[in-house]
N, C-alpha and C positions, 0 to 999 in steps of 0.2 A: 645562596649556593647561584654562582656567576654559570656563565653557560659552559667553558672549558669543564668546568662540573660535573652538568647535567652530560655533555658530551661524555664525559666517562663510568656513568652509570649504568651495568649488569642487568638486562633483561631478562626476564625468564621462556619467553615467545617471539627474540628479536632485539634487531640490536641501530641503534642509536644512529640516524647516518644525516641528518640536521640539527640546528638548533640556534632558533634567531630568538632575537628580544624585537617585542614590539611598541611600540607609543606613541599612542592615539588613533594611528588609524594605517590600515591593514591594504596594500592594493594590489591584484595578482589578475590576469588574463581579464585586464584595462577592466576593471569591477575594485572601487575604494568604497571600504566597510568605515566608517570612523565613531567619534566615541570612543574611542575602547580606551580599557586602562592598560597602563600595564603590564606586559607580558610575556611568556616564552611562546612560542614558537616549537613545537618538540614532532619530526617526522622519523618516524621508526620504520624497517623493514622487517618483513615475516616471512621465513623460509621454512617452510613445513612438512619438508622430504617433496623429492620429484623434481616436479618444477615450478613449482608453489614458490608465488610472490606476489605477497602480499604487503599494501602499502599503508599506515595508519597517520594519521596528523592529529598528537594533543598537544591544547593548549592547557594553562599553566599562568591564569591571573592575576595579579596582588592584590585583588579587593574579593578573593575566593570566601566564600558561602557555604563551605565545608560540605559541597553536592558535586558529586560528579555527574554528566550527562550524555551519556552515549548518542550517537544520531545514526539515522539511517541515514543508509546509500537512496540506488534508484533504478529502477528498469535492468538494464544490464552490469550497472556500475561501472569499476573504473575511469574513478574523477573523484575528486577529491572538492566540495565545495569552498570557494575561500570566504564566502559570508557567514557559514556557519559561525566563528571566531565569534559572533556578533551578540551569545547567548551569552558568553563571559563579560558581559556591559552589564549584566544583574549577576553576578559575580561564580556560575559554575564552571569548574575545569570541564572540558570539554573533550570529546573526540570521536574521527569518523573513519572506513575505514574503507579502501576503494574498491575490499570484498576478492580480492585476489585477480578483477577481472581487465587490469587497465590493457594489457596485452589483445586482450580479446576487444575491448572495442575498436584500439589500433586497426586491426583487421589484422593481425600477424597468429589466430590462430584457426587450424588448417583443418583439425583435428584434437579433440577436446582426449587430455589427462585428468584419469582418478582425481589427481591434485586441485585440477580446476572447478571436479561438481563439488568435493569436500570445501576447496576457500571460499566460495560462492554459497554456498548451499547453506555451510557454517560454520565453520571455524575461522575466519576470518572472523565473523562478529565477537565470536568468542577471546579469542589473541585481540586483541584492540582492546578490548576490556582489563583486561590481564596487564597490557602492555602499559595503560593507562594509572590502575590504579597502583598499580609499584612507579612509575614516576611520583604522582600523589602523593604518595606514604612515604618517598625519598625527598620530595621537595617542600612538601607543606611536618615532614615530617611527624606526618597521623596519618591516618587510612579516613576514607569522606565517610562523613556522618551514616551520611545517604546518596542510595546510587539511584538515575532516572533511565531510563529512555526512551525515546523519543523520534520515529519513524513512521514514512507513507509508503502508500506503494511497493515495492518493494522492500524496502525499510518496515514495515508493516510485516513482513516475512520475519523479513532481521531481529525482530521485537518476539514473535511467536516464538520460530526456533530458540532467543532466550528461558525465555517462560518454561518451554518444553524442554531443552536438554543440560540446561545452567540455568536453576532455580536459583542460585546464589547470588548469580551477578548483580545481577538490580533488583531493590526494591520493592517499585514500580514501576510500571511501564503502561506511554499511551502511543496505540499505532490505529490511522485512522488512514483510510481508503486502502485495508491490505489486501498484499499480494500472497498471503501465504498455503493454496494450491498451488502452487510454480507448474509442478509439470501440468496437473490441469488448464488451468491456467493459461497454459501457452497453446496447449492443444484448440484451444476453444479460440480463444486468436485464430489459430490460422480455422478452425470453423469458418467463422467471422470474413476471415477473408474468402475463403473460394464460395460460401452461398450468396458475397454481395457484387462478384466482376467476374468472369470471365477468364482464360485462359491467356487470355492477351493484354487482360488488366484494362475491358468495358465493363465500365458501373449499367447493374443491371438496375439499378433505383438513380436516379439526376437528384445533381441537388437544390433542385427548385421542390423534387416531389422530399424529400425530406425534411425539408422546411417544414410541407404543409403534413406531413408524419406525425411530427412531433406538435407540430398544434392540436391533430385530430386526437394525441395525445393526452391530452393538459384537455381541452376540455371534456373526453372520456371519463377521467379518473376524477376531474374538476364536479363529479353526480355525485362522483360516494367522502371524497375530503372537499372540502373550501379552504381556496387559500385567499391570501390577500389584494385586493382588491387592485386590479394594473397590474399583478404581477401574472407569468405567465411560466408555469413547471410541471411538474406533478407531481403533490403531495405523499401519495401512496401505490406504485404503480402493481398492488397485488390484491385482486377483487373477489379471489375464489378460484380453485383450480381449474375453472376454463374461463380464467383468463383470456386466454393468449388467443384463443377462437370466438370468444365475444369482443373482443377487441379487432380482429380480421371483420369478422360482420360489419361492425358502424364505420370503418376503414370503408370498406365495399360501399357503403350507402352512401359516407359522404365523399370519396375521390372513385366515384364509378370506371373511370378510365386508368388503372391500375389490373395490370392484366392476371388470368388466373398465373403465369408461371412468379409476375413480382409478388403476388401473396401470399405462393408458396414459399418463395426463399424470404421473404418477412415474418411466416411460421419457423422456418428454422431457426432463424435469428434467432425468437424470443425463445426461442422450446429448448435452444441449445446440440453442442456436438451428441451424436447417439451413436453404438455398435451396430456397422450396418450389418452383423451378422446376426446379433444378440436379440435387436432392439434394447438395446440398456445403454440407461441415460449416462452420460459421463461428464456431466458440467453443468453448471446452469443456463440458460439461455440471456442472453444482454437484455437489462431491463427495461421495460418498456417507457419511454417517454426521454430516452438517454440519445437520442438516433445524433441531434447537433454532435454530439462529444463523441462519437465513434468515425474512429483514424479510417474504415474502409469501407464508409457508405458515400457514396456521390461520386460522381466521376471528377471533381476535383481531390479528391481522396486515395480513388483506384488505380494501384498496379498489379504489374507485372507480380512483382517480385511483394515478397511474404514482407520481406523486414527483419524481425525476431534474428534471428540467426543460432538458435539452439537447436535447431534442425539439422543443418547444413554442418555442424560442431558435432554433432552426436555421429553419423553419417557418413561423417566425409564428405567433401570439398568436392563437387557435380552434383549434390544430388537436389533434386526438384521439390522444392516444398510443396507441392499441391501432386506430386505420389503419393501422400502417406500418406497409408493405412489404419484407418480408426481402432484396427480390431485386433493382427496381427504385429504391427511396428507401434503404435502404444502399450501394447505387454512388452513388447522388449524391452523400450524403454522406463517402463514400470520395472523392471525385473534388476536393471544398469544401476538406475539413477533415483529411482521410485522415494527411500531412507531418504535420499541426500537431499534434494530438491525438491520437496517437498511439506513442508512443518503442520503437519495436521493431529497428530494424538492431541488426543483429547480428557484422555490423567493428569489436567495441573496441580495433585497433594501435595506434590512438593516445594512446589511454589506458593499456594497456598499458607502450605505449613507454616514455613517463615517470614509468615507474614507479607508479600508481597501481591499489590493491587495493579489490578489491569482494566484499563480504561477500553475502549475499542469504539472508535464509529466508522462508520461508512456512510455514501452519500449513493442519495435516492435515485440522481442522473450518472449514475460512471458504471460505462462498461467497460471500462481499466479495471479494474477491481470489483464485481458485480455484489451488489445487499446479498441475492438470494443465499450463494455461500457463502457469505461471513455467516449471514447468522443464523448456515447448515452448522458450518461451526460449532458456532454457539451453542444451537440445540446439545450436538451430541458433547458436551463438553459438562451440558449440565444434564443427561441423561447416566456420564460417567461420575460425577459431583454432586451426584443424590438429589436434585431438580432444581428449580428457578430459585427458589428461596435460600440458600444452602449455596450460592453458584454467585448470587447477587454479594454475595460475604462478601469477597475478593476481586469478583470480575464483573462488568457489567456493559453490555450496547446496544449502541446509540445508534442509530436511520437521521443522515440530516437531509429535511428533502427538496431536493433542487439543486443536491450538491455534487460536481462530479467529482471525477478523477481528483485535479487541482484546483482551483480557487477560480476557476468558470464554472460552468451550467449557471442556469437560470433560476437559483432557489438560492440558496442558502450555500454562500460564500465563505465566512468567515465563521470560526467557532471558538466562544472566551469558555469559562470557568464561571462563569460570574454576569450580574444583568450588564454591571456597570463597566466589564470589558475584563475584566482579571484573565491573562492567559493559561491558555485550555491545560500545561500541564499543571496548575495550578492547583486544578480540580482532583489529578492520585496524590500529591504533595500531603494536599489536606488531607485526603485518607487515608495515606500510612501516617503519615508526620503527628495528627491530632486528631483520627480516626473517625473526621467528617465524612461519610462517602457524596458521591454524588448526588445528590437525589433525583437532580437536572442537569443538563446541558444548556447553554443560550448560542442558539442558532441566528447567526446575523446575512440580511444581504446590500451590500456595502457594492457603490458604485464611488472607483477613484473618477475624477476631478479633474483634467487634464489641459494644460497649453497648447498657446500654434505649435510649443516644439517639440510637444509630445513628455513632458514635463509634467507630471503630478502635484498638483497645486492646492490639493481637500479633496474631504470625500465629503461621502451623502448616504448617511444610514435608509433604508428603504422601508426592512423593518429587522426588529430581533424580535426573539420568543424562545421559550423554553421547551425543551426538545426532551421528551422523556425516557429511560429506556426502554429495547423493545418490550419485556415482556409488561412493563407498565403499559404499555401503545397501542398493545393490540384489541384489532377493531374488534366488538364481540359478538362470535360463532362465526370467525372467521378463522381456519386455517391459513397461516403462510407456508410457502410451498417449502416440503420434504423436495430438495433437487439433486438430490446427491443419490446413486444407485450403490447400488451391496458394492460392486465392487472399487466404487472413490472410497464408501465409506471402509472398508474391511481394508482394503489393504498394505492403507501406510498405517506403522505403527509401531514404529522408531522415533513419527517426527517426521 
């Protein structure tokens, strides 16, 4: 099938806008990806009503391995990463979507329409999947043998949306550092912003204090869970229901110069947002130990502006994020967009019954997708699906000590399916295709070695170790945090 034949194909959820033949390398936005097979890049545009406008990029390699890989986006979406074509080296047909938010990223959206909430919330990922499968069938003359999805952060939310709303789309899903509880997560971000700086953008905690607080966290939790000699991260940031107060007491001893006001700000940060009228907890707090990765802590991060656009485009141009009411205005947002903007439905029966496999992991030092919330969702799935043992037949959840939201953090920054470094996606593939469940994943700390120009010239592996699923790795006699209030447990039922 040539370019003209591809361009003439008719799709059910979009139109083909561009087709390009790629040979060996692909360069875009100043970044070149090399070592690629011969393949076609296909740009598809979907318009799903109103002002909906979604772009999908689909890659069809000559060395097709019979497997389709859908990829998640990040943050507010709005981009198509040119480097995602690298998965074609392994023979995957690959697809990604801009989530329908390119105009939002460009600053052109002042008041969001229903179409934007629907596209970003869940429609764009499903439309991408449908379009990609239709192209695969037409180009290769057969459907993919297996379909997989891989996504981090907001891409993890896309992954959960697919498992909950469209269980037939994918055979296996890898979601890591997920931000699936999106609406409440953004409310938590705003809470952190308000708690850590004043209305003029003046920080309550300095950069130097932030660093010392993190070091104190490492010392405090190292009493319970030892880490590798020479390393500096929190292995397990939970020691029971009194963790926050006990740590603040330890901190006051180590840093007596901290004022009561600063300690109370940290208490609010680690506890999480609370409804000011009912006292009900809205979301979990920031994990203790993730201070160095918190984009709101320290004078170098403090700002008058919040940064995320969701409140301004919901309430309209000119809205001041710091005026947000964590009671009435939150209820207004929940009522309007909660079902579309949050992927919280615990009943995954349809995904399980069709043979789907789901592997999820969080970072122990991740303030942008806190492990306590993902763990809370896993607990809810287990309750809905008949317990931990039955849930582990298709869904396993891990926490990577010291991992942050990306490959930063002070502990684990690489995750593998095996000790000898197989890609993490292989854990899902082996489970789905060969019935080999992941008894563990392997977390490693890898430091890149760079030359004077900043180019990577080598790597040093500090350590690699097995990380077992959450329920197999619980500390005896310690209950992990039940971090979600009733509103946030029961409010979202559609996904």
